[in-house]
PDB file of N, CA, C, O and CB in Angstrom:
ATOM      1  N   MET A   1      -7.968   2.459  -3.563  1.00  0.00           N
ATOM      2  CA  MET A   1      -8.840   3.540  -4.404  1.00  0.00           C
ATOM      3  C   MET A   1      -8.430   4.686  -4.051  1.00  0.00           C
ATOM      4  O   MET A   1      -8.369   4.830  -2.830  1.00  0.00           O
ATOM      5  CB  MET A   1     -10.342   3.557  -4.232  1.00  0.00           C
ATOM      6  N   LEU A   2      -8.090   5.654  -4.740  1.00  0.00           N
ATOM      7  CA  LEU A   2      -7.654   6.968  -4.335  1.00  0.00           C
ATOM      8  C   LEU A   2      -8.269   8.104  -5.192  1.00  0.00           C
ATOM      9  O   LEU A   2      -8.237   7.995  -6.417  1.00  0.00           O
ATOM     10  CB  LEU A   2      -6.149   7.027  -4.401  1.00  0.00           C
ATOM     11  N   SER A   3      -8.822   9.182  -4.609  1.00  0.00           N
ATOM     12  CA  SER A   3      -9.550  10.134  -5.374  1.00  0.00           C
ATOM     13  C   SER A   3      -8.963  11.369  -4.917  1.00  0.00           C
ATOM     14  O   SER A   3      -9.121  11.516  -3.705  1.00  0.00           O
ATOM     15  CB  SER A   3     -11.085  10.076  -5.208  1.00  0.00           C
ATOM     16  N   ILE A   4      -8.291  12.380  -5.529  1.00  0.00           N
ATOM     17  CA  ILE A   4      -8.261  13.636  -4.822  1.00  0.00           C
ATOM     18  C   ILE A   4      -8.714  14.666  -5.714  1.00  0.00           C
ATOM     19  O   ILE A   4      -8.697  14.673  -6.945  1.00  0.00           O
ATOM     20  CB  ILE A   4      -6.922  13.964  -4.288  1.00  0.00           C
ATOM     21  N   ASN A   5      -9.186  15.672  -4.775  1.00  0.00           N
ATOM     22  CA  ASN A   5     -10.237  16.765  -5.280  1.00  0.00           C
ATOM     23  C   ASN A   5     -11.433  16.363  -6.346  1.00  0.00           C
ATOM     24  O   ASN A   5     -11.940  17.054  -7.229  1.00  0.00           O
ATOM     25  CB  ASN A   5      -9.392  17.903  -5.998  1.00  0.00           C
ATOM     26  N   ASN A   6     -11.635  15.354  -6.053  1.00  0.00           N
ATOM     27  CA  ASN A   6     -12.913  14.757  -6.947  1.00  0.00           C
ATOM     28  C   ASN A   6     -13.915  13.764  -6.031  1.00  0.00           C
ATOM     29  O   ASN A   6     -13.486  13.061  -5.116  1.00  0.00           O
ATOM     30  CB  ASN A   6     -12.262  13.750  -8.343  1.00  0.00           C
ATOM     31  N   SER A   7     -15.299  13.831  -6.432  1.00  0.00           N
ATOM     32  CA  SER A   7     -15.981  12.919  -5.998  1.00  0.00           C
ATOM     33  C   SER A   7     -15.650  11.540  -6.284  1.00  0.00           C
ATOM     34  O   SER A   7     -14.919  11.196  -7.212  1.00  0.00           O
ATOM     35  CB  SER A   7     -17.047  13.176  -6.321  1.00  0.00           C
ATOM     36  N   THR A   8     -16.270  10.677  -5.370  1.00  0.00           N
ATOM     37  CA  THR A   8     -15.900   9.120  -5.848  1.00  0.00           C
ATOM     38  C   THR A   8     -16.725   8.450  -6.551  1.00  0.00           C
ATOM     39  O   THR A   8     -17.940   8.653  -6.552  1.00  0.00           O
ATOM     40  CB  THR A   8     -15.696   8.217  -4.848  1.00  0.00           C
ATOM     41  N   SER A   9     -16.159   7.619  -7.192  1.00  0.00           N
ATOM     42  CA  SER A   9     -17.081   7.074  -8.341  1.00  0.00           C
ATOM     43  C   SER A   9     -18.086   6.096  -7.936  1.00  0.00           C
ATOM     44  O   SER A   9     -18.587   5.392  -8.813  1.00  0.00           O
ATOM     45  CB  SER A   9     -16.278   6.404  -9.420  1.00  0.00           C
ATOM     46  N   GLY A  10     -18.440   5.964  -6.735  1.00  0.00           N
ATOM     47  CA  GLY A  10     -19.490   5.439  -6.455  1.00  0.00           C
ATOM     48  C   GLY A  10     -19.137   4.014  -6.282  1.00  0.00           C
ATOM     49  O   GLY A  10     -20.086   3.282  -6.002  1.00  0.00           O
ATOM     50  N   ALA A  11     -17.980   3.469  -6.389  1.00  0.00           N
ATOM     51  CA  ALA A  11     -17.636   1.978  -6.378  1.00  0.00           C
ATOM     52  C   ALA A  11     -16.403   1.971  -4.614  1.00  0.00           C
ATOM     53  O   ALA A  11     -15.218   1.666  -4.481  1.00  0.00           O
ATOM     54  CB  ALA A  11     -16.574   1.479  -8.395  1.00  0.00           C
ATOM     55  N   GLU A  12     -17.371   2.422  -3.678  1.00  0.00           N
ATOM     56  CA  GLU A  12     -16.659   2.183  -2.457  1.00  0.00           C
ATOM     57  C   GLU A  12     -16.523   0.829  -2.213  1.00  0.00           C
ATOM     58  O   GLU A  12     -17.441   0.009  -2.192  1.00  0.00           O
ATOM     59  CB  GLU A  12     -17.257   2.785  -1.352  1.00  0.00           C
ATOM     60  N   ALA A  13     -14.928   0.551  -1.964  1.00  0.00           N
ATOM     61  CA  ALA A  13     -14.495  -0.696  -1.492  1.00  0.00           C
ATOM     62  C   ALA A  13     -15.086  -1.121  -0.260  1.00  0.00           C
ATOM     63  O   ALA A  13     -15.615  -2.231  -0.192  1.00  0.00           O
ATOM     64  CB  ALA A  13     -13.152  -0.700  -1.353  1.00  0.00           C
ATOM     65  N   HIS A  14     -15.045  -0.315   0.759  1.00  0.00           N
ATOM     66  CA  HIS A  14     -15.779  -0.528   2.188  1.00  0.00           C
ATOM     67  C   HIS A  14     -17.205  -1.257   2.315  1.00  0.00           C
ATOM     68  O   HIS A  14     -17.585  -2.024   3.200  1.00  0.00           O
ATOM     69  CB  HIS A  14     -16.017   0.879   2.797  1.00  0.00           C
ATOM     70  N   LEU A  15     -17.887  -0.798   1.173  1.00  0.00           N
ATOM     71  CA  LEU A  15     -19.477  -0.652   1.342  1.00  0.00           C
ATOM     72  C   LEU A  15     -19.681  -1.803   0.224  1.00  0.00           C
ATOM     73  O   LEU A  15     -19.363  -1.682  -0.960  1.00  0.00           O
ATOM     74  CB  LEU A  15     -20.288   1.108   0.958  1.00  0.00           C
ATOM     75  N   PRO A  16     -20.300  -3.002   0.849  1.00  0.00           N
ATOM     76  CA  PRO A  16     -20.975  -4.226  -0.003  1.00  0.00           C
ATOM     77  C   PRO A  16     -22.132  -3.622  -0.604  1.00  0.00           C
ATOM     78  O   PRO A  16     -22.846  -2.734  -0.138  1.00  0.00           O
ATOM     79  CB  PRO A  16     -21.462  -5.587   0.901  1.00  0.00           C
ATOM     80  N   PHE A  17     -22.228  -4.276  -1.799  1.00  0.00           N
ATOM     81  CA  PHE A  17     -23.316  -3.943  -2.806  1.00  0.00           C
ATOM     82  C   PHE A  17     -23.597  -5.252  -3.561  1.00  0.00           C
ATOM     83  O   PHE A  17     -23.148  -5.503  -4.680  1.00  0.00           O
ATOM     84  CB  PHE A  17     -22.867  -2.732  -3.855  1.00  0.00           C
ATOM     85  N   GLY A  18     -24.423  -6.100  -2.801  1.00  0.00           N
ATOM     86  CA  GLY A  18     -24.770  -7.286  -3.813  1.00  0.00           C
ATOM     87  C   GLY A  18     -26.182  -7.304  -3.502  1.00  0.00           C
ATOM     88  O   GLY A  18     -26.605  -8.324  -4.046  1.00  0.00           O
ATOM     89  N   GLY A  19     -27.149  -6.709  -2.906  1.00  0.00           N
ATOM     90  CA  GLY A  19     -28.416  -6.768  -2.778  1.00  0.00           C
ATOM     91  C   GLY A  19     -28.906  -7.966  -2.219  1.00  0.00           C
ATOM     92  O   GLY A  19     -28.200  -8.974  -2.191  1.00  0.00           O
ATOM     93  N   ASN A  20     -30.032  -7.944  -1.780  1.00  0.00           N
ATOM     94  CA  ASN A  20     -30.575  -9.212  -1.345  1.00  0.00           C
ATOM     95  C   ASN A  20     -31.310  -9.809  -1.975  1.00  0.00           C
ATOM     96  O   ASN A  20     -32.243  -9.082  -2.316  1.00  0.00           O
ATOM     97  CB  ASN A  20     -31.103  -9.223  -0.403  1.00  0.00           C
ATOM     98  N   GLY A  21     -31.424 -11.047  -2.427  1.00  0.00           N
ATOM     99  CA  GLY A  21     -32.464 -12.042  -3.606  1.00  0.00           C
ATOM    100  C   GLY A  21     -31.696 -11.261  -4.888  1.00  0.00           C
ATOM    101  O   GLY A  21     -30.496 -11.030  -5.033  1.00  0.00           O
ATOM    102  N   LYS A  22     -32.638 -10.995  -5.611  1.00  0.00           N
ATOM    103  CA  LYS A  22     -32.567 -10.507  -7.196  1.00  0.00           C
ATOM    104  C   LYS A  22     -32.679  -8.876  -7.088  1.00  0.00           C
ATOM    105  O   LYS A  22     -33.243  -8.236  -7.976  1.00  0.00           O
ATOM    106  CB  LYS A  22     -34.004 -11.209  -8.254  1.00  0.00           C
ATOM    107  N   SER A  23     -32.159  -8.314  -6.055  1.00  0.00           N
ATOM    108  CA  SER A  23     -31.800  -6.879  -5.892  1.00  0.00           C
ATOM    109  C   SER A  23     -30.295  -6.609  -6.392  1.00  0.00           C
ATOM    110  O   SER A  23     -29.658  -7.469  -7.001  1.00  0.00           O
ATOM    111  CB  SER A  23     -31.964  -6.458  -4.326  1.00  0.00           C
ATOM    112  N   GLY A  24     -29.874  -5.555  -6.134  1.00  0.00           N
ATOM    113  CA  GLY A  24     -28.652  -5.065  -6.659  1.00  0.00           C
ATOM    114  C   GLY A  24     -27.974  -5.313  -7.840  1.00  0.00           C
ATOM    115  O   GLY A  24     -28.598  -4.970  -8.844  1.00  0.00           O
ATOM    116  N   ASN A  25     -26.796  -5.846  -8.038  1.00  0.00           N
ATOM    117  CA  ASN A  25     -26.187  -5.593  -9.288  1.00  0.00           C
ATOM    118  C   ASN A  25     -25.647  -7.432  -9.162  1.00  0.00           C
ATOM    119  O   ASN A  25     -24.949  -7.952 -10.033  1.00  0.00           O
ATOM    120  CB  ASN A  25     -24.813  -4.016  -9.335  1.00  0.00           C
ATOM    121  N   GLY A  26     -25.976  -7.926  -8.337  1.00  0.00           N
ATOM    122  CA  GLY A  26     -25.455  -9.475  -8.291  1.00  0.00           C
ATOM    123  C   GLY A  26     -23.985  -9.820  -8.244  1.00  0.00           C
ATOM    124  O   GLY A  26     -23.386 -10.827  -8.622  1.00  0.00           O
ATOM    125  N   SER A  27     -23.498  -8.501  -7.571  1.00  0.00           N
ATOM    126  CA  SER A  27     -22.082  -8.626  -7.291  1.00  0.00           C
ATOM    127  C   SER A  27     -21.851  -8.861  -5.591  1.00  0.00           C
ATOM    128  O   SER A  27     -22.680  -8.207  -4.958  1.00  0.00           O
ATOM    129  CB  SER A  27     -21.317  -7.205  -7.874  1.00  0.00           C
ATOM    130  N   ARG A  28     -21.008  -9.564  -4.811  1.00  0.00           N
ATOM    131  CA  ARG A  28     -20.966  -9.289  -3.628  1.00  0.00           C
ATOM    132  C   ARG A  28     -19.615  -9.455  -3.228  1.00  0.00           C
ATOM    133  O   ARG A  28     -19.307  -9.911  -2.127  1.00  0.00           O
ATOM    134  CB  ARG A  28     -21.850  -9.964  -2.952  1.00  0.00           C
ATOM    135  N   GLN A  29     -18.682  -9.044  -4.222  1.00  0.00           N
ATOM    136  CA  GLN A  29     -17.342  -8.766  -4.116  1.00  0.00           C
ATOM    137  C   GLN A  29     -16.998  -7.125  -3.744  1.00  0.00           C
ATOM    138  O   GLN A  29     -16.271  -6.331  -4.341  1.00  0.00           O
ATOM    139  CB  GLN A  29     -16.727  -9.226  -5.482  1.00  0.00           C
ATOM    140  N   SER A  30     -17.676  -6.984  -2.729  1.00  0.00           N
ATOM    141  CA  SER A  30     -17.129  -5.784  -1.907  1.00  0.00           C
ATOM    142  C   SER A  30     -17.164  -5.714  -0.404  1.00  0.00           C
ATOM    143  O   SER A  30     -17.525  -6.726   0.196  1.00  0.00           O
ATOM    144  CB  SER A  30     -17.818  -4.645  -2.299  1.00  0.00           C
ATOM    145  N   GLY A  31     -16.881  -4.795   0.174  1.00  0.00           N
ATOM    146  CA  GLY A  31     -16.728  -4.940   1.580  1.00  0.00           C
ATOM    147  C   GLY A  31     -15.314  -4.983   1.996  1.00  0.00           C
ATOM    148  O   GLY A  31     -14.373  -5.223   1.241  1.00  0.00           O
ATOM    149  N   ILE A  32     -15.221  -4.670   3.557  1.00  0.00           N
ATOM    150  CA  ILE A  32     -13.811  -4.538   3.784  1.00  0.00           C
ATOM    151  C   ILE A  32     -12.983  -5.867   3.367  1.00  0.00           C
ATOM    152  O   ILE A  32     -11.966  -5.820   2.674  1.00  0.00           O
ATOM    153  CB  ILE A  32     -13.603  -4.197   5.295  1.00  0.00           C
ATOM    154  N   TRP A  33     -13.489  -6.929   3.824  1.00  0.00           N
ATOM    155  CA  TRP A  33     -12.821  -8.192   3.959  1.00  0.00           C
ATOM    156  C   TRP A  33     -12.463  -8.627   2.200  1.00  0.00           C
ATOM    157  O   TRP A  33     -11.566  -9.412   1.892  1.00  0.00           O
ATOM    158  CB  TRP A  33     -13.965  -9.387   4.892  1.00  0.00           C
ATOM    159  N   VAL A  34     -13.160  -8.091   1.430  1.00  0.00           N
ATOM    160  CA  VAL A  34     -12.759  -8.421  -0.142  1.00  0.00           C
ATOM    161  C   VAL A  34     -11.494  -7.907  -0.397  1.00  0.00           C
ATOM    162  O   VAL A  34     -10.818  -8.450  -1.270  1.00  0.00           O
ATOM    163  CB  VAL A  34     -13.735  -7.787  -1.261  1.00  0.00           C
ATOM    164  N   LEU A  35     -10.872  -6.545   0.478  1.00  0.00           N
ATOM    165  CA  LEU A  35      -9.352  -6.010   0.476  1.00  0.00           C
ATOM    166  C   LEU A  35      -8.687  -6.993   0.728  1.00  0.00           C
ATOM    167  O   LEU A  35      -7.870  -7.247  -0.156  1.00  0.00           O
ATOM    168  CB  LEU A  35      -8.926  -4.952   1.417  1.00  0.00           C
ATOM    169  N   ASP A  36      -8.688  -7.856   1.810  1.00  0.00           N
ATOM    170  CA  ASP A  36      -7.939  -9.109   2.095  1.00  0.00           C
ATOM    171  C   ASP A  36      -8.020 -10.375   1.157  1.00  0.00           C
ATOM    172  O   ASP A  36      -7.299 -11.356   1.337  1.00  0.00           O
ATOM    173  CB  ASP A  36      -8.365  -9.532   3.376  1.00  0.00           C
ATOM    174  N   VAL A  37      -8.670 -10.311   0.447  1.00  0.00           N
ATOM    175  CA  VAL A  37      -9.029 -11.651  -0.424  1.00  0.00           C
ATOM    176  C   VAL A  37      -8.131 -11.277  -1.838  1.00  0.00           C
ATOM    177  O   VAL A  37      -7.358 -12.116  -2.302  1.00  0.00           O
ATOM    178  CB  VAL A  37     -11.014 -11.863  -0.778  1.00  0.00           C
ATOM    179  N   PHE A  38      -8.299 -10.023  -2.432  1.00  0.00           N
ATOM    180  CA  PHE A  38      -7.807  -9.838  -3.407  1.00  0.00           C
ATOM    181  C   PHE A  38      -6.376  -8.846  -3.418  1.00  0.00           C
ATOM    182  O   PHE A  38      -5.812  -8.393  -4.414  1.00  0.00           O
ATOM    183  CB  PHE A  38      -8.864  -9.459  -4.084  1.00  0.00           C
ATOM    184  N   THR A  39      -6.054  -8.701  -2.207  1.00  0.00           N
ATOM    185  CA  THR A  39      -4.741  -7.806  -2.304  1.00  0.00           C
ATOM    186  C   THR A  39      -3.581  -8.595  -1.327  1.00  0.00           C
ATOM    187  O   THR A  39      -3.808  -9.561  -0.598  1.00  0.00           O
ATOM    188  CB  THR A  39      -5.088  -6.059  -1.679  1.00  0.00           C
ATOM    189  N   ARG A  40      -2.486  -8.016  -1.490  1.00  0.00           N
ATOM    190  CA  ARG A  40      -1.645  -8.861  -0.359  1.00  0.00           C
ATOM    191  C   ARG A  40      -0.797  -7.481   0.874  1.00  0.00           C
ATOM    192  O   ARG A  40      -0.535  -6.292   0.692  1.00  0.00           O
ATOM    193  CB  ARG A  40      -0.108 -10.042  -1.477  1.00  0.00           C
ATOM    194  N   TRP A  41      -0.647  -8.208   1.815  1.00  0.00           N
ATOM    195  CA  TRP A  41       0.006  -7.242   2.663  1.00  0.00           C
ATOM    196  C   TRP A  41       1.491  -6.810   2.098  1.00  0.00           C
ATOM    197  O   TRP A  41       2.259  -7.598   1.547  1.00  0.00           O
ATOM    198  CB  TRP A  41       0.106  -7.876   4.122  1.00  0.00           C
ATOM    199  N   GLN A  42       1.693  -5.742   2.279  1.00  0.00           N
ATOM    200  CA  GLN A  42       3.398  -5.196   2.311  1.00  0.00           C
ATOM    201  C   GLN A  42       3.703  -4.403   3.387  1.00  0.00           C
ATOM    202  O   GLN A  42       2.896  -3.682   3.972  1.00  0.00           O
ATOM    203  CB  GLN A  42       3.873  -4.251   1.058  1.00  0.00           C
ATOM    204  N   SER A  43       4.896  -4.536   3.657  1.00  0.00           N
ATOM    205  CA  SER A  43       5.310  -3.432   4.711  1.00  0.00           C
ATOM    206  C   SER A  43       6.408  -2.619   4.176  1.00  0.00           C
ATOM    207  O   SER A  43       7.187  -3.069   3.336  1.00  0.00           O
ATOM    208  CB  SER A  43       5.796  -4.049   6.109  1.00  0.00           C
ATOM    209  N   LEU A  44       6.499  -1.176   4.748  1.00  0.00           N
ATOM    210  CA  LEU A  44       7.292  -0.417   4.782  1.00  0.00           C
ATOM    211  C   LEU A  44       8.200  -0.079   5.966  1.00  0.00           C
ATOM    212  O   LEU A  44       7.763   0.022   7.112  1.00  0.00           O
ATOM    213  CB  LEU A  44       6.734   0.362   4.407  1.00  0.00           C
ATOM    214  N   ASN A  45       9.270   0.061   5.692  1.00  0.00           N
ATOM    215  CA  ASN A  45      10.176   0.237   7.184  1.00  0.00           C
ATOM    216  C   ASN A  45      10.532   1.711   6.646  1.00  0.00           C
ATOM    217  O   ASN A  45      10.851   1.996   5.492  1.00  0.00           O
ATOM    218  CB  ASN A  45      11.835  -1.053   7.580  1.00  0.00           C
ATOM    219  N   TRP A  46      10.408   2.564   7.717  1.00  0.00           N
ATOM    220  CA  TRP A  46      10.961   3.988   7.775  1.00  0.00           C
ATOM    221  C   TRP A  46      11.951   4.275   8.483  1.00  0.00           C
ATOM    222  O   TRP A  46      11.697   4.205   9.685  1.00  0.00           O
ATOM    223  CB  TRP A  46      10.161   4.836   8.155  1.00  0.00           C
ATOM    224  N   ASP A  47      13.376   4.684   8.138  1.00  0.00           N
ATOM    225  CA  ASP A  47      14.119   4.725   9.395  1.00  0.00           C
ATOM    226  C   ASP A  47      14.405   6.218   9.766  1.00  0.00           C
ATOM    227  O   ASP A  47      15.042   6.934   8.994  1.00  0.00           O
ATOM    228  CB  ASP A  47      15.471   3.893   9.269  1.00  0.00           C
ATOM    229  N   TRP A  48      13.968   6.633  10.849  1.00  0.00           N
ATOM    230  CA  TRP A  48      13.897   8.167  11.244  1.00  0.00           C
ATOM    231  C   TRP A  48      15.379   8.487  11.670  1.00  0.00           C
ATOM    232  O   TRP A  48      15.703   9.666  11.810  1.00  0.00           O
ATOM    233  CB  TRP A  48      12.748   8.506  12.575  1.00  0.00           C
ATOM    234  N   SER A  49      16.380   7.373  11.904  1.00  0.00           N
ATOM    235  CA  SER A  49      17.545   7.765  12.669  1.00  0.00           C
ATOM    236  C   SER A  49      18.453   8.815  12.002  1.00  0.00           C
ATOM    237  O   SER A  49      19.309   9.376  12.685  1.00  0.00           O
ATOM    238  CB  SER A  49      18.337   6.563  12.959  1.00  0.00           C
ATOM    239  N   GLY A  50      18.299   9.112  10.664  1.00  0.00           N
ATOM    240  CA  GLY A  50      19.083  10.271   9.888  1.00  0.00           C
ATOM    241  C   GLY A  50      20.533   9.521   9.703  1.00  0.00           C
ATOM    242  O   GLY A  50      21.437  10.325   9.475  1.00  0.00           O
ATOM    243  N   LYS A  51      20.840   8.482   9.742  1.00  0.00           N
ATOM    244  CA  LYS A  51      22.057   7.660   9.222  1.00  0.00           C
ATOM    245  C   LYS A  51      22.106   6.622   8.445  1.00  0.00           C
ATOM    246  O   LYS A  51      21.017   6.063   8.315  1.00  0.00           O
ATOM    247  CB  LYS A  51      22.664   7.218  10.059  1.00  0.00           C
ATOM    248  N   LEU A  52      23.068   6.113   7.822  1.00  0.00           N
ATOM    249  CA  LEU A  52      22.820   5.113   6.614  1.00  0.00           C
ATOM    250  C   LEU A  52      23.233   4.024   7.736  1.00  0.00           C
ATOM    251  O   LEU A  52      24.090   4.083   8.618  1.00  0.00           O
ATOM    252  CB  LEU A  52      23.876   5.262   4.922  1.00  0.00           C
ATOM    253  N   GLN A  53      22.152   2.830   7.324  1.00  0.00           N
ATOM    254  CA  GLN A  53      22.613   1.724   8.071  1.00  0.00           C
ATOM    255  C   GLN A  53      22.813   0.807   7.291  1.00  0.00           C
ATOM    256  O   GLN A  53      22.228   0.832   6.207  1.00  0.00           O
ATOM    257  CB  GLN A  53      21.864   1.295   9.035  1.00  0.00           C
ATOM    258  N   LYS A  54      23.595  -0.144   7.578  1.00  0.00           N
ATOM    259  CA  LYS A  54      24.072  -1.283   6.986  1.00  0.00           C
ATOM    260  C   LYS A  54      23.312  -2.274   6.573  1.00  0.00           C
ATOM    261  O   LYS A  54      22.560  -2.651   7.472  1.00  0.00           O
ATOM    262  CB  LYS A  54      24.821  -1.771   7.652  1.00  0.00           C
ATOM    263  N   ALA A  55      23.166  -2.997   5.340  1.00  0.00           N
ATOM    264  CA  ALA A  55      22.305  -4.273   5.050  1.00  0.00           C
ATOM    265  C   ALA A  55      22.971  -5.211   5.961  1.00  0.00           C
ATOM    266  O   ALA A  55      23.952  -4.837   6.603  1.00  0.00           O
ATOM    267  CB  ALA A  55      22.292  -4.835   3.427  1.00  0.00           C
ATOM    268  N   GLN A  56      22.487  -6.462   6.069  1.00  0.00           N
ATOM    269  CA  GLN A  56      22.882  -7.793   6.585  1.00  0.00           C
ATOM    270  C   GLN A  56      24.147  -8.156   5.666  1.00  0.00           C
ATOM    271  O   GLN A  56      25.060  -8.718   6.271  1.00  0.00           O
ATOM    272  CB  GLN A  56      21.601  -8.944   6.478  1.00  0.00           C
ATOM    273  N   MET A  57      24.311  -7.958   4.502  1.00  0.00           N
ATOM    274  CA  MET A  57      25.447  -8.335   3.622  1.00  0.00           C
ATOM    275  C   MET A  57      26.198  -7.684   3.549  1.00  0.00           C
ATOM    276  O   MET A  57      27.052  -8.113   2.773  1.00  0.00           O
ATOM    277  CB  MET A  57      25.336  -8.563   2.565  1.00  0.00           C
ATOM    278  N   ASP A  58      26.497  -6.513   4.063  1.00  0.00           N
ATOM    279  CA  ASP A  58      27.260  -5.708   3.826  1.00  0.00           C
ATOM    280  C   ASP A  58      28.573  -6.136   4.893  1.00  0.00           C
ATOM    281  O   ASP A  58      28.326  -6.156   6.099  1.00  0.00           O
ATOM    282  CB  ASP A  58      26.542  -4.363   3.922  1.00  0.00           C
ATOM    283  N   ASN A  59      29.652  -6.399   4.520  1.00  0.00           N
ATOM    284  CA  ASN A  59      30.577  -6.759   5.432  1.00  0.00           C
ATOM    285  C   ASN A  59      31.882  -6.043   5.339  1.00  0.00           C
ATOM    286  O   ASN A  59      32.847  -6.343   6.042  1.00  0.00           O
ATOM    287  CB  ASN A  59      30.759  -8.095   5.341  1.00  0.00           C
ATOM    288  N   GLU A  60      31.886  -4.950   4.324  1.00  0.00           N
ATOM    289  CA  GLU A  60      33.001  -4.263   4.159  1.00  0.00           C
ATOM    290  C   GLU A  60      33.001  -2.778   4.575  1.00  0.00           C
ATOM    291  O   GLU A  60      31.971  -2.175   4.273  1.00  0.00           O
ATOM    292  CB  GLU A  60      33.325  -4.407   2.876  1.00  0.00           C
ATOM    293  N   GLU A  61      33.874  -2.135   5.153  1.00  0.00           N
ATOM    294  CA  GLU A  61      33.838  -0.499   5.295  1.00  0.00           C
ATOM    295  C   GLU A  61      34.138  -0.008   3.994  1.00  0.00           C
ATOM    296  O   GLU A  61      34.976  -0.539   3.267  1.00  0.00           O
ATOM    297  CB  GLU A  61      34.935   0.168   6.376  1.00  0.00           C
ATOM    298  N   VAL A  62      33.516   0.928   3.707  1.00  0.00           N
ATOM    299  CA  VAL A  62      33.786   1.850   2.460  1.00  0.00           C
ATOM    300  C   VAL A  62      34.420   3.025   2.947  1.00  0.00           C
ATOM    301  O   VAL A  62      33.797   3.433   3.928  1.00  0.00           O
ATOM    302  CB  VAL A  62      32.481   2.276   1.644  1.00  0.00           C
ATOM    303  N   PRO A  63      35.291   3.660   2.703  1.00  0.00           N
ATOM    304  CA  PRO A  63      36.208   4.872   3.176  1.00  0.00           C
ATOM    305  C   PRO A  63      35.382   5.896   2.693  1.00  0.00           C
ATOM    306  O   PRO A  63      34.870   5.772   1.580  1.00  0.00           O
ATOM    307  CB  PRO A  63      37.799   4.976   2.576  1.00  0.00           C
ATOM    308  N   HIS A  64      35.145   7.084   3.512  1.00  0.00           N
ATOM    309  CA  HIS A  64      34.449   8.500   3.421  1.00  0.00           C
ATOM    310  C   HIS A  64      35.586   9.238   2.298  1.00  0.00           C
ATOM    311  O   HIS A  64      36.812   9.253   2.406  1.00  0.00           O
ATOM    312  CB  HIS A  64      34.327   9.420   5.215  1.00  0.00           C
ATOM    313  N   ASN A  65      34.794   9.795   1.271  1.00  0.00           N
ATOM    314  CA  ASN A  65      35.729  10.477   0.474  1.00  0.00           C
ATOM    315  C   ASN A  65      34.881  11.849   0.433  1.00  0.00           C
ATOM    316  O   ASN A  65      33.846  11.993  -0.218  1.00  0.00           O
ATOM    317  CB  ASN A  65      36.098   9.705  -1.040  1.00  0.00           C
ATOM    318  N   PRO A  66      35.449  12.764   1.179  1.00  0.00           N
ATOM    319  CA  PRO A  66      34.541  14.312   1.183  1.00  0.00           C
ATOM    320  C   PRO A  66      34.845  14.906  -0.093  1.00  0.00           C
ATOM    321  O   PRO A  66      34.316  16.008  -0.235  1.00  0.00           O
ATOM    322  CB  PRO A  66      35.012  15.544   2.463  1.00  0.00           C
ATOM    323  N   ASP A  67      35.618  14.459  -1.172  1.00  0.00           N
ATOM    324  CA  ASP A  67      35.607  15.092  -2.474  1.00  0.00           C
ATOM    325  C   ASP A  67      34.632  14.519  -3.500  1.00  0.00           C
ATOM    326  O   ASP A  67      34.706  14.966  -4.644  1.00  0.00           O
ATOM    327  CB  ASP A  67      36.940  15.030  -3.022  1.00  0.00           C
ATOM    328  N   PHE A  68      33.678  13.526  -3.203  1.00  0.00           N
ATOM    329  CA  PHE A  68      32.921  12.831  -4.043  1.00  0.00           C
ATOM    330  C   PHE A  68      31.668  13.541  -4.352  1.00  0.00           C
ATOM    331  O   PHE A  68      30.892  13.736  -3.417  1.00  0.00           O
ATOM    332  CB  PHE A  68      32.696  11.576  -3.533  1.00  0.00           C
ATOM    333  N   LYS A  69      31.365  13.951  -5.519  1.00  0.00           N
ATOM    334  CA  LYS A  69      30.144  14.599  -6.037  1.00  0.00           C
ATOM    335  C   LYS A  69      29.437  13.550  -6.743  1.00  0.00           C
ATOM    336  O   LYS A  69      29.934  12.487  -7.113  1.00  0.00           O
ATOM    337  CB  LYS A  69      30.415  15.824  -6.964  1.00  0.00           C
ATOM    338  N   ILE A  70      28.151  13.958  -6.914  1.00  0.00           N
ATOM    339  CA  ILE A  70      27.242  13.207  -7.683  1.00  0.00           C
ATOM    340  C   ILE A  70      26.827  13.999  -8.977  1.00  0.00           C
ATOM    341  O   ILE A  70      26.035  13.501  -9.778  1.00  0.00           O
ATOM    342  CB  ILE A  70      26.030  12.852  -6.821  1.00  0.00           C
TER     343      ILE A  70
END
């Protein structure tokens, strides 16, 4: 959930809102634990070394061409 320069929509994912008994909206699909149930973990690896790293499948050296332009 992302909101930039705007108020929240009232649907806060970290706040459960199911009520007790017949109060609330009847939904208990909220709270921080529901993020683990309905989402999947992903990872992001960021290389701060500043150099190009070889992937494991790379096995051939590519010669440097200083005249190459994009």
